[in-house]
C-alpha positions in Angstrom: 0.0 0.0 0.0 1.4 3.4 -0.9 1.4 6.5 1.2 -1.8 8.0 -0.3 -3.7 4.7 0.1 -2.5 4.4 3.7 -3.5 8.0 4.5 -6.9 7.5 2.9 -7.5 4.3 4.9 -6.5 6.1 8.1 -8.9 8.9 7.4 -11.7 6.5 6.6 -11.0 4.6 9.8 -11.2 7.9 11.8 -14.5 8.9 10.1 -16.0 5.5 10.8 -14.9 5.6 14.5 -16.3 9.1 15.0 -19.6 8.2 13.2 -20.0 5.2 15.5 -20.0 7.3 18.6 -23.6 7.6 19.8 -23.3 11.1 21.1 -20.2 12.1 19.2 -16.7 12.7 20.7 -16.7 14.7 23.9 -14.0 15.7 26.3 -13.9 16.0 30.0 -12.6 14.1 33.1 -13.1 10.6 34.3 -15.1 10.3 37.5 -13.7 7.7 39.9 -17.3 7.2 41.1 -18.2 6.0 37.6 -15.0 4.1 36.8 -13.6 2.7 40.0 -15.0 -0.8 39.3 -13.8 -0.8 35.7 -10.4 -2.1 34.6 -8.1 0.2 32.7 -8.8 -1.6 29.5 -12.6 -1.2 30.0 -12.1 2.5 30.7 -10.0 3.0 27.6 -12.4 1.0 25.4 -15.3 3.2 26.7 -13.2 6.3 25.9 -12.5 5.0 22.4 -16.2 4.4 21.7 -17.3 7.7 23.1 -19.1 6.3 26.1 -16.6 8.1 28.4 -14.9 11.4 27.7 -11.5 11.7 26.2 -9.1 14.1 27.9 -9.3 17.8 26.9 -5.7 17.6 25.7 -6.7 15.2 23.0 -9.2 17.7 21.6 -6.8 20.6 21.9 -4.0 18.7 20.2 -6.3 17.1 17.6 -5.6 13.4 18.2 -7.9 10.4 18.7 -7.6 7.0 20.3 -8.0 4.6 17.3 -7.2 1.2 18.8 -6.7 -0.1 22.3 -5.9 -3.6 23.5 -4.1 -4.9 26.6 -0.7 -3.3 26.6 -1.0 -1.4 23.3 -2.6 1.9 22.2 -2.7 3.6 18.8 -3.5 7.3 18.6 -4.0 9.1 15.4 -3.3 12.8 15.1 -3.8 15.5 12.6 -1.4 18.3 13.4 -2.9 21.6 12.2 -1.5 25.1 11.9 -2.2 25.7 15.6 0.6 23.4 16.6 3.3 24.8 14.3 6.5 26.4 15.4 7.9 29.6 13.9 9.7 27.6 11.2 6.4 26.1 10.0 6.9 22.5 11.2 5.1 20.7 14.0 6.2 21.9 17.4 8.1 19.4 19.6 5.4 19.8 22.3 2.9 18.2 19.9 5.2 15.2 19.5 5.5 14.9 23.3 1.7 15.2 23.8 0.6 12.5 21.4 3.4 10.2 22.5 2.5 10.8 26.2 -1.1 9.9 25.3 -0.1 6.7 23.5 2.2 5.3 26.2 -0.1 6.4 29.0 -3.1 4.8 27.4 -1.1 1.6 26.8 -0.2 1.5 30.5 -3.8 2.3 31.6 -5.0 -0.7 29.5 -3.0 -3.0 31.8 -4.3 -1.7 35.1 -6.8 -3.5 37.4 -10.0 -1.8 38.6 -9.3 0.9 41.2 -5.9 1.8 39.8 -4.7 4.8 37.8 -1.4 6.3 36.9 0.6 9.5 36.6 3.6 10.1 34.4 6.9 10.4 36.3 9.2 10.7 33.2 8.8 11.1 29.5 11.8 11.1 27.2 11.1 12.0 23.6 13.5 11.9 20.6 12.5 13.4 17.3 14.0 11.7 14.3 12.2 13.6 11.5 10.1 16.7 11.2 6.4 16.6 10.7 5.1 19.0 8.1 1.5 20.3 8.5 0.4 18.7 5.2 1.2 15.2 6.4 -2.6 14.6 6.8 -2.3 12.2 9.8 0.3 10.4 11.9 0.0 7.5 14.2 1.5 7.1 17.7 1.8 3.6 18.9 2.3 3.0 22.6 3.5 -0.4 23.9 3.9 -1.5 27.5 7.3 -2.7 28.5 6.5 -3.7 32.1 3.8 -3.0 34.6 4.5 -3.7 38.3 2.6 -2.9 41.5 3.9 0.7 41.7 5.8 1.5 38.5 5.1 0.9 34.8 7.2 1.6 31.7 6.2 1.9 28.1 7.6 3.0 24.7 6.0 4.8 21.9 6.7 5.7 18.2 5.2 8.1 15.8 4.9 7.0 12.2 3.7 8.8 9.1 1.5 7.2 6.5 4.7 6.6 4.5 5.8 4.3 7.3 8.7 6.5 8.3 9.5 7.0 12.0 9.2 10.6 13.2 9.8 10.2 16.9 10.1 7.7 19.7 9.7 7.9 23.5 9.9 6.0 26.7 8.0 6.7 29.9 7.9 5.7 33.5 4.6 6.0 35.3 3.6 5.6 38.9 0.6 3.4 39.6 -1.9 5.0 42.0 -5.0 4.0 43.9 -8.1 5.7 42.6 -10.5 6.7 45.4 -14.2 6.7 44.6 -15.8 10.0 45.8 
């Protein structure tokens, strides 16, 4: 499949996902009262389907959770003019944001009910610029290890041409979520 075919498929998958959301995509905050009995994977599946809100950052930075399974998350982003640096390419903060989302969602998918996480460390390395006309990129987060208190994951951003644009590693702390 060539770059244009891959991009067209990614855009079609995004449109299909958004159209399948009963009330459309919405952002907000997860309520521990509503999610404390759900596993991390169940929570992330509900976010993906639009039954729970995505984080406001996902809307601000224009990325969407496309796939989620135990230990793996794929986010798709469309960097627009609002995330460009003065040189006209995508700002490094956008790279970090979508990668943090991908690795964090991958870790969240492995957590039992009553657990959450927070990022302790995120290391991002850019390997290639992203131009605003790329159309879409995908950030793939994969868990390396989840323990009782600490989890690690890695992520990579790919363009529709299959080229690597950035990679990241993260360390997260596992937290108890208190129902209010």
